C-alpha positions as CSV (number, residue, x, y, z in Angstrom):
1,X,20.0,33.6,-40.0
2,X,17.8,31.7,-37.6
3,X,15.6,34.7,-37.0
4,X,15.5,35.9,-40.6
5,X,15.2,32.7,-42.7
6,X,14.7,29.4,-40.9
7,X,12.1,30.2,-38.3
8,X,9.8,32.2,-40.7
9,X,9.9,29.3,-43.1
10,X,8.9,26.9,-40.4
11,X,6.4,28.9,-38.5
12,X,5.8,32.0,-40.5
13,X,2.5,32.9,-38.8
14,X,4.1,32.9,-35.3
15,X,6.2,35.6,-33.6
16,X,9.9,34.7,-34.1
17,X,10.5,34.6,-30.3
18,X,7.8,32.1,-29.8
19,X,9.1,29.9,-32.6
20,X,12.6,30.1,-31.2
21,X,11.4,29.0,-27.8
22,X,9.5,26.1,-29.3
23,X,12.5,25.0,-31.3
24,X,14.7,25.2,-28.1
25,X,12.2,23.1,-26.2
26,X,12.0,20.6,-29.0
27,X,15.8,20.2,-29.1
28,X,15.8,19.8,-25.3
29,X,13.3,17.0,-25.5
30,X,15.2,15.3,-28.3
31,X,18.5,15.5,-26.3
32,X,16.8,14.2,-23.2
33,X,15.3,11.2,-25.1
34,X,18.7,10.5,-26.6
35,X,20.2,10.5,-23.1
36,X,17.7,8.0,-21.9
37,X,18.7,5.6,-24.6
38,X,22.5,6.1,-24.3
39,X,22.5,5.6,-20.5
40,X,21.0,2.1,-20.7
41,X,23.7,-0.3,-19.5
42,X,25.1,-3.2,-21.4
43,X,23.6,-6.4,-20.1
44,X,25.3,-9.8,-19.8
45,X,24.6,-12.5,-22.4
46,X,22.7,-14.7,-20.0
47,X,20.3,-11.9,-19.0
48,X,16.6,-12.7,-19.7
49,X,15.2,-11.9,-23.2
50,X,15.0,-8.3,-24.0
51,X,11.5,-6.8,-24.9
52,X,12.3,-3.8,-27.0
53,X,8.9,-2.2,-27.2
54,X,8.7,1.2,-28.8
55,X,11.7,3.2,-29.9
56,X,13.0,5.4,-27.1
57,X,9.8,5.0,-25.0
58,X,10.5,1.2,-24.5
59,X,7.7,-1.1,-23.4
60,X,5.0,1.3,-22.6
61,X,2.6,-1.5,-21.7
62,X,4.7,-2.0,-18.5
63,X,3.8,1.6,-17.5
64,X,0.2,1.9,-18.7
65,X,-1.1,-1.6,-18.3
66,X,1.3,-3.2,-15.9
67,X,-0.8,-6.1,-14.7
68,X,-1.7,-7.1,-18.3
69,X,1.9,-6.8,-19.4
70,X,3.1,-9.1,-16.6
71,X,0.3,-11.5,-17.2
72,X,1.4,-11.8,-20.8
73,X,4.9,-12.6,-19.7
74,X,3.6,-15.2,-17.3
75,X,1.6,-16.9,-20.1
76,X,4.7,-17.0,-22.3
77,X,6.5,-18.8,-19.4
78,X,9.7,-16.8,-20.1
79,X,11.6,-14.4,-17.8
80,X,12.3,-11.2,-19.6
81,X,13.7,-7.8,-19.1
82,X,12.8,-4.4,-20.4
83,X,14.7,-1.1,-20.5
84,X,13.5,1.6,-18.1
85,X,12.8,5.1,-19.3
86,X,13.3,6.5,-15.8
87,X,17.1,6.2,-15.4
88,X,18.3,3.4,-17.6
89,X,17.9,0.7,-15.0
90,X,16.8,-2.6,-16.5
91,X,13.6,-4.2,-15.2
92,X,13.6,-8.0,-15.0
93,X,10.1,-9.6,-15.1
94,X,10.2,-13.0,-13.4
95,X,7.7,-15.8,-14.0
96,X,6.9,-19.1,-12.3
97,X,6.8,-19.7,-8.6
98,X,10.4,-20.9,-8.3
99,X,11.6,-17.5,-9.3
100,X,10.0,-16.2,-6.2
101,X,12.9,-17.9,-4.3
102,X,15.0,-14.9,-5.2
103,X,12.6,-12.6,-3.3
104,X,11.6,-14.8,-0.4
105,X,14.4,-17.1,0.6
106,X,17.8,-16.4,-0.9
107,X,20.0,-15.0,1.8
108,X,22.9,-13.9,-0.3
109,X,23.4,-11.7,-2.1
110,X,19.8,-10.3,-1.9
111,X,19.8,-10.1,1.8
112,X,22.2,-7.2,1.5
113,X,20.2,-5.4,-1.2
114,X,18.4,-2.2,-0.6
115,X,14.8,-2.1,-1.7
116,X,14.8,0.7,-4.3
117,X,11.5,1.4,-5.8
118,X,11.0,5.1,-5.7
119,X,11.7,5.5,-9.4
120,X,9.0,3.1,-10.2
121,X,6.4,5.0,-8.2
122,X,7.3,8.4,-9.5
123,X,8.9,9.4,-6.2
124,X,11.8,11.7,-5.6
125,X,15.0,10.1,-4.6
126,X,18.2,11.6,-3.2
127,X,20.5,8.6,-2.6
128,X,21.2,5.6,-4.8
129,X,21.9,3.2,-2.0
130,X,21.5,2.8,1.7
131,X,23.5,0.4,3.9
132,X,22.0,-2.9,5.0
133,X,23.0,-1.9,8.6
134,X,20.9,1.2,8.4
135,X,17.9,-0.8,7.2
136,X,18.4,-3.4,10.0
137,X,18.7,-0.7,12.6
138,X,15.4,0.9,11.5
139,X,13.6,-2.5,11.5
140,X,14.8,-3.0,15.1
141,X,13.4,0.4,16.0
142,X,10.1,-0.5,14.4
143,X,9.9,-3.6,16.4
144,X,10.4,-1.6,19.6
145,X,7.6,0.6,18.6
146,X,5.1,-2.0,17.3
147,X,4.9,-4.0,20.5
148,X,2.0,-5.8,22.3
149,X,2.2,-3.2,25.1
150,X,1.8,-0.4,22.6
151,X,-1.2,-2.2,21.0
152,X,-2.8,-2.8,24.4
153,X,-2.3,0.8,25.3
154,X,-3.9,2.0,22.1
155,X,-6.9,-0.2,22.1
156,X,-9.4,2.0,24.1
157,X,-8.7,4.9,21.6
158,X,-9.1,2.6,18.6
159,X,-12.5,1.4,19.8
160,X,-13.6,4.9,20.7
161,X,-12.7,6.3,17.2
162,X,-14.2,3.4,15.4
163,X,-17.4,3.4,17.5
164,X,-17.9,7.1,16.7
165,X,-17.4,6.7,13.0
166,X,-19.8,3.8,12.6
167,X,-22.5,5.3,14.8
168,X,-22.5,8.4,12.6
169,X,-22.6,6.1,9.6
170,X,-25.9,4.4,10.8
171,X,-27.4,7.7,12.0
172,X,-27.0,9.3,8.6
173,X,-29.5,7.0,6.9
174,X,-27.9,7.7,3.5
175,X,-26.0,5.7,1.0
176,X,-22.4,6.3,1.9
177,X,-19.3,5.7,-0.3
178,X,-17.5,3.3,1.9
179,X,-13.9,3.5,0.6
180,X,-13.3,7.2,1.6
181,X,-14.9,6.6,5.1
182,X,-12.8,3.5,5.8
183,X,-9.5,5.0,4.5
184,X,-9.9,8.0,6.8
185,X,-10.8,5.8,9.8
186,X,-7.8,3.4,9.3
187,X,-5.5,6.5,8.8
188,X,-6.8,7.8,12.2
189,X,-6.2,4.4,13.9
190,X,-2.7,4.2,12.5
191,X,-1.9,7.5,14.2
192,X,-3.2,6.0,17.4
193,X,-1.0,2.9,17.2
194,X,2.2,4.3,15.7
195,X,1.8,8.0,14.7
196,X,0.9,11.3,16.3
197,X,-2.0,11.8,18.7
198,X,-2.5,15.4,17.8
199,X,-3.3,14.3,14.2
200,X,-5.6,11.5,15.4
201,X,-7.6,13.9,17.7
202,X,-7.9,16.9,15.3
203,X,-10.3,16.6,12.3
204,X,-8.5,19.5,10.7
205,X,-5.0,18.0,10.9
206,X,-6.4,14.6,10.0
207,X,-8.1,15.8,6.9
208,X,-5.3,18.1,5.7
209,X,-2.6,15.5,6.2
210,X,-4.7,12.8,4.5
211,X,-5.2,15.2,1.6
212,X,-1.4,15.5,1.3
213,X,-1.1,11.8,1.4
214,X,-3.6,11.5,-1.4
215,X,-1.6,13.9,-3.5
216,X,1.5,11.8,-3.0
217,X,-0.3,8.6,-3.8
218,X,-1.6,9.8,-7.2
219,X,0.6,8.4,-9.9
220,X,0.4,8.4,-13.7
221,X,2.3,6.3,-16.2
222,X,4.0,9.4,-17.5
223,X,5.3,10.3,-14.0
224,X,6.8,6.9,-13.7
225,X,8.3,6.9,-17.1
226,X,9.9,10.3,-16.7
227,X,10.5,10.3,-13.0
228,X,13.3,12.9,-12.8
229,X,11.5,15.4,-14.9
230,X,9.7,18.3,-13.0
231,X,6.2,17.4,-14.3
232,X,3.3,19.0,-12.5
233,X,2.5,15.7,-10.7
234,X,6.0,15.5,-9.4
235,X,5.9,19.0,-8.1
236,X,2.6,18.3,-6.4
237,X,4.2,15.2,-4.7
238,X,7.2,17.3,-3.5
239,X,4.9,20.0,-2.1
240,X,2.8,17.4,-0.3
241,X,5.9,15.8,1.2
242,X,7.2,19.2,2.4
243,X,3.8,19.9,4.0
244,X,3.8,16.7,5.9
245,X,7.4,17.3,7.1
246,X,6.4,20.8,8.3
247,X,3.3,19.4,10.1
248,X,5.4,16.9,12.1
249,X,8.1,19.5,12.9
250,X,5.4,21.9,14.1
251,X,3.9,19.3,16.5
252,X,7.4,18.5,17.9
253,X,8.2,22.2,18.4
254,X,4.9,22.8,20.1
255,X,5.5,19.9,22.5
256,X,9.0,21.2,23.4
257,X,7.7,24.7,23.8
258,X,4.8,23.8,26.1
259,X,6.4,20.8,27.8
260,X,3.4,18.7,26.9
261,X,4.1,14.9,26.8
262,X,2.0,12.4,24.9
263,X,2.1,8.6,25.0
264,X,2.6,8.0,21.3
265,X,5.2,7.0,18.8
266,X,6.4,10.5,18.1
267,X,7.0,11.1,21.9
268,X,8.8,7.8,22.1
269,X,11.2,8.7,19.4
270,X,11.7,12.2,20.9
271,X,12.5,10.6,24.2
272,X,15.0,8.2,22.5
273,X,17.0,11.3,21.6
274,X,16.6,10.8,17.8
275,X,17.4,13.8,15.6
276,X,14.4,15.6,14.2
277,X,14.9,14.4,10.6
278,X,15.2,10.8,11.8
279,X,12.1,11.2,13.9
280,X,10.1,12.5,10.9
281,X,11.4,9.6,8.8
282,X,10.6,6.9,11.3
283,X,7.4,8.3,12.7
284,X,5.7,8.5,9.3
285,X,7.2,5.3,8.2
286,X,6.1,3.3,11.2
287,X,2.6,4.5,10.8
288,X,2.3,3.2,7.3
289,X,3.1,-0.4,7.5
290,X,0.4,-2.7,6.2
291,X,-0.6,-5.9,4.4
292,X,1.6,-7.0,1.6
293,X,4.1,-4.3,2.1
294,X,7.5,-5.4,0.8
295,X,9.0,-2.0,1.4
296,X,10.9,-0.9,4.4
297,X,13.2,1.7,2.9
298,X,13.7,4.6,5.2
299,X,15.1,7.5,3.1
300,X,13.1,10.7,3.8
301,X,11.6,10.8,0.3
302,X,10.7,7.1,0.5
303,X,8.3,7.9,3.3
304,X,6.0,8.6,0.4
305,X,6.5,5.2,-1.2
306,X,6.0,3.4,2.1
307,X,2.7,5.3,2.4
308,X,1.8,4.0,-1.1
309,X,2.6,0.5,-0.1
310,X,1.1,0.8,3.4
311,X,-1.5,3.2,4.6
312,X,-3.9,3.0,1.6
313,X,-3.6,-0.8,1.4
314,X,-4.7,-1.2,5.0
315,X,-7.7,1.0,4.4
316,X,-8.5,-0.6,1.1
317,X,-8.2,-4.1,2.5
318,X,-10.6,-3.4,5.4
319,X,-13.1,-1.8,3.0
320,X,-13.1,-4.7,0.6
321,X,-13.6,-7.1,3.5
322,X,-16.8,-5.2,4.6
323,X,-17.9,-5.2,1.0
324,X,-17.4,-8.9,0.6
325,X,-19.3,-9.6,3.8
326,X,-22.2,-7.4,2.7
327,X,-22.4,-9.3,-0.6
328,X,-22.0,-12.8,0.9
329,X,-24.8,-13.2,3.5
330,X,-23.6,-16.7,4.6
331,X,-20.3,-15.3,5.9
332,X,-22.0,-12.1,7.0
333,X,-24.2,-14.1,9.4
334,X,-21.3,-16.3,10.5
335,X,-19.1,-13.3,11.4
336,X,-22.1,-11.6,13.0
337,X,-22.8,-14.6,15.2
338,X,-19.1,-14.8,16.1
339,X,-19.1,-11.1,17.2
340,X,-22.4,-11.4,19.1
341,X,-21.1,-14.4,21.0
342,X,-17.9,-12.5,21.9
343,X,-19.8,-9.4,23.0
344,X,-22.3,-11.3,25.1
345,X,-19.5,-13.4,26.7
346,X,-17.7,-10.2,27.8
347,X,-20.8,-8.3,28.9
348,X,-20.9,-7.6,32.7
349,X,-24.2,-5.8,32.9
350,X,-27.2,-5.3,30.5
351,X,-26.6,-1.6,30.5
352,X,-23.1,-1.8,29.1
353,X,-22.6,-0.4,25.6
354,X,-20.6,-2.2,22.9
355,X,-17.9,0.4,23.2
356,X,-17.5,-0.1,26.9
357,X,-17.3,-3.9,26.4
358,X,-14.8,-3.8,23.5
359,X,-12.6,-1.2,25.3
360,X,-11.6,-3.6,28.0
361,X,-11.0,-6.6,25.7
362,X,-7.3,-7.5,26.0
363,X,-5.1,-7.5,22.9
364,X,-4.6,-11.3,23.0
365,X,-8.4,-11.8,22.5
366,X,-8.4,-9.5,19.5
367,X,-5.6,-11.6,18.1
368,X,-7.2,-15.1,18.7
369,X,-10.9,-14.9,19.3
370,X,-12.2,-14.1,15.8
371,X,-11.3,-17.0,13.5
372,X,-14.0,-16.2,11.0
373,X,-12.8,-12.7,10.5
374,X,-9.2,-14.0,10.3
375,X,-10.0,-16.3,7.3
376,X,-12.1,-13.6,5.7
377,X,-9.2,-11.2,5.9
378,X,-6.8,-13.8,4.5
379,X,-9.1,-14.4,1.5
380,X,-9.5,-10.6,1.0
381,X,-5.7,-10.2,0.9
382,X,-5.4,-13.1,-1.5
383,X,-7.7,-11.3,-4.0
384,X,-6.3,-7.9,-3.2
385,X,-2.5,-8.5,-3.2
386,X,-1.9,-9.0,-6.9
387,X,0.5,-6.1,-7.7
388,X,4.1,-6.9,-8.6
389,X,6.7,-7.1,-5.9
390,X,10.0,-5.6,-6.8
391,X,13.5,-5.4,-5.5
392,X,16.7,-4.0,-6.8
393,X,19.9,-6.1,-7.0
394,X,22.4,-3.9,-5.2
395,X,24.8,-6.8,-4.4
396,X,27.3,-5.7,-7.0
397,X,27.1,-8.9,-9.0
398,X,24.6,-10.8,-11.1
399,X,22.2,-13.0,-9.3
400,X,21.1,-16.4,-10.8
401,X,17.4,-17.0,-11.2
402,X,16.7,-20.4,-9.7
403,X,15.9,-23.2,-12.2
404,X,17.3,-21.3,-15.1
405,X,20.7,-20.4,-16.6
406,X,19.7,-16.7,-16.6
407,X,20.6,-13.9,-14.2
408,X,19.3,-10.7,-12.7
409,X,21.9,-8.2,-13.7
410,X,23.4,-6.1,-11.0
411,X,21.7,-2.8,-10.4
412,X,18.5,-4.2,-12.1
413,X,15.0,-4.2,-10.6
414,X,13.4,-7.7,-10.4
415,X,9.6,-7.9,-10.7
416,X,7.3,-10.8,-9.7
417,X,3.6,-10.6,-10.0
418,X,1.8,-11.6,-6.8
419,X,-1.2,-12.4,-8.8
420,X,0.7,-15.3,-10.3
421,X,0.6,-17.0,-6.9
422,X,-2.8,-15.8,-5.6
423,X,-4.7,-16.5,-8.8
424,X,-3.1,-19.9,-9.5
425,X,-5.9,-22.4,-10.1
426,X,-3.7,-25.3,-9.1
427,X,-3.3,-23.7,-5.6
428,X,-6.6,-22.0,-5.3
429,X,-9.4,-23.6,-7.3
430,X,-12.0,-21.1,-8.5
431,X,-9.4,-18.5,-7.7
432,X,-11.3,-15.4,-8.8
433,X,-14.1,-16.0,-6.3
434,X,-14.1,-14.8,-2.6
435,X,-14.3,-18.1,-0.7
436,X,-12.9,-17.8,2.9
437,X,-13.7,-21.5,3.5
438,X,-10.7,-22.4,1.4
439,X,-8.5,-21.3,4.4
440,X,-10.3,-23.4,7.0
441,X,-8.7,-26.4,8.7
442,X,-8.9,-29.5,6.5
443,X,-8.8,-27.5,3.3
444,X,-6.1,-24.8,4.0
445,X,-5.4,-23.9,0.4
446,X,-2.1,-22.0,0.0
447,X,-0.6,-23.4,3.2
448,X,1.0,-26.5,1.9
449,X,4.2,-25.1,0.3
450,X,6.2,-21.9,1.0
451,X,5.2,-18.7,-0.8
452,X,1.7,-19.9,-1.9
453,X,0.3,-17.1,0.2
454,X,2.2,-13.8,0.2
455,X,-0.4,-11.4,1.6
456,X,1.8,-10.6,4.5
457,X,5.1,-11.0,2.7
458,X,7.0,-14.3,2.8
459,X,10.3,-15.9,3.6
460,X,12.9,-13.5,4.8
461,X,10.7,-10.5,4.1
462,X,7.5,-10.6,6.2
463,X,5.5,-7.5,6.7
464,X,6.9,-5.7,9.8
465,X,3.5,-4.1,10.5
466,X,1.2,-7.2,10.0
467,X,0.2,-7.3,13.7
468,X,-0.7,-3.6,13.8
469,X,-2.6,-3.9,10.5
470,X,-4.5,-7.0,11.6
471,X,-5.5,-5.3,14.9
472,X,-6.8,-2.2,13.2
473,X,-8.8,-4.1,10.6
474,X,-10.2,-6.5,13.2
475,X,-11.3,-3.6,15.5
476,X,-13.0,-1.9,12.6
477,X,-14.9,-5.1,11.4
478,X,-15.9,-6.2,14.9
479,X,-17.2,-2.7,15.8
480,X,-19.1,-2.3,12.5
481,X,-20.8,-5.7,12.8
482,X,-21.6,-5.3,16.5
483,X,-23.2,-1.9,16.0
484,X,-24.9,-2.0,12.6
485,X,-26.7,-4.0,10.1
486,X,-25.3,-3.1,6.7
487,X,-25.9,-3.9,3.1
488,X,-24.8,-2.8,-0.4
489,X,-26.8,-0.2,-2.2
490,X,-26.7,1.9,-5.4
491,X,-25.9,5.6,-5.2
492,X,-29.6,6.4,-5.0
493,X,-30.0,4.2,-2.0
494,X,-31.7,1.3,-3.7
495,X,-30.5,-2.2,-2.9
496,X,-27.6,-3.3,-5.1
497,X,-28.5,-6.3,-7.2
498,X,-25.3,-6.4,-9.2
499,X,-22.2,-8.1,-8.1
500,X,-19.3,-6.1,-6.7
501,X,-17.1,-4.5,-9.3
502,X,-13.7,-5.9,-9.9
503,X,-10.6,-4.0,-9.0
504,X,-8.7,-2.2,-11.7
505,X,-5.6,-4.4,-11.7
506,X,-3.7,-2.0,-14.0
507,X,-3.9,0.8,-11.4
508,X,-0.4,1.9,-10.6
509,X,-1.4,2.6,-7.0
510,X,-3.8,0.7,-4.8
511,X,-6.5,-1.9,-5.2
512,X,-9.4,0.4,-5.9
513,X,-12.7,-0.8,-7.6
514,X,-13.6,0.3,-11.0
515,X,-16.6,2.2,-9.6
516,X,-17.6,3.7,-6.2
517,X,-19.3,1.2,-3.8
518,X,-22.1,2.4,-1.5
519,X,-23.3,1.0,1.8
520,X,-26.3,1.7,4.0
521,X,-26.4,1.0,7.7
522,X,-29.0,0.8,10.5
523,X,-28.3,0.4,14.2
524,X,-28.7,-3.0,15.9
525,X,-30.5,-1.7,18.9
526,X,-32.6,-4.8,19.2
527,X,-29.5,-7.0,19.5
528,X,-27.5,-5.2,22.1
529,X,-29.6,-3.5,24.8
530,X,-26.7,-1.4,26.1
531,X,-25.9,0.0,22.6
């Protein structure tokens, strides 16, 4: 009957087998949509107000225009929740700074919650929960890896890599798109500090693995909304993750076969006697910790999401910092004077190059001797860390939202927009402008109350890799300023007279500008005789 009457009437001009396949696919989609609706859990009466959005699809604004959606909730001054299309998990959007108490300070029951965000980044996930003990053990291991001794040992290589990149930049004489250059450099430095030396030393491995990371980072709203479905983007992420896993395993097997020993994080974990899968998980995770990362989940598939929260943010933050300096000549000259003074103070002979001087600088000096760069970085993070922080309530019970009679239902994600803190005019007057002076002694905006600055996490959840990220960014900025004069240009090489573009705050991934930013450099041979 289907073949003889129904299908010809519907699609008479198509072959019957094609129409049957189309009808089957349509039924499958309808059943899947119905399943998404039916699996949404029943919420308690004191849950925040429900935002229904579109039928079946829910609040698509949360997926397509997330920043604008959360900003609208903030202006309404109401906590709210929306149904998720991914797996029926409710999403609770928090507003007002006191709600941040749930994220930053409350010990119980959120201290025993596992950060579960893979579904919201369109990442594959195998387990629903992971024990708090497992998370704590991994954090302890990271702290063993990211030590002052490890930083000090890595510094000569960090300076060498950075020196080479920025010399090539000035020698090219061309307008260079800065974001790709800096992201690649920071990626290389991360492998020096807490990754794999073979990757850092091989352009081929560096570029191929970074390409896989880029494939993993790409995320569309549809991928997030329909995370479990085998869409092309999801398959691309899976293949990239498999490729990265194979790369690490290949390096480990080669070391065992040849007996070669390296002084890097991978070797450290191999010497600890960790299982291969654990090494892959921890090695990639530890190399991806950066500013504003609230994530330290260690499931193999969540390596990808840690990359999203980590690697690119460090590269992006360092790039924005150089862009802001190039635009603001007052702070450019102040940082330049600070760097020149430091280089001259540590110079032993007139023939010494900047690289030779910086290579012997102890870690403590990198951490303490650049106050101008420190406040510039803090201000860059304030403007750059505006994405929502999110955690999942895995406590097994509802959690009260401070200052309200509402709760975050168990199993729900809680969201809080960082931009609500960092763009608050009562905390940071003229908040949309890059003004490092606001962090200087005597003014110190954002330092008077807890959670007014969350660029490095806050409360019980500081960024585990903040010291490593700060070191890498400081080395990059100091070397760039010491070696080169640099300024903003258009793509054709002419001086840029327009202001820097704003970041696309609705981007589901990192803090990228709305257009490519180009830079030109020239060597400062007249300033440093030993260059």
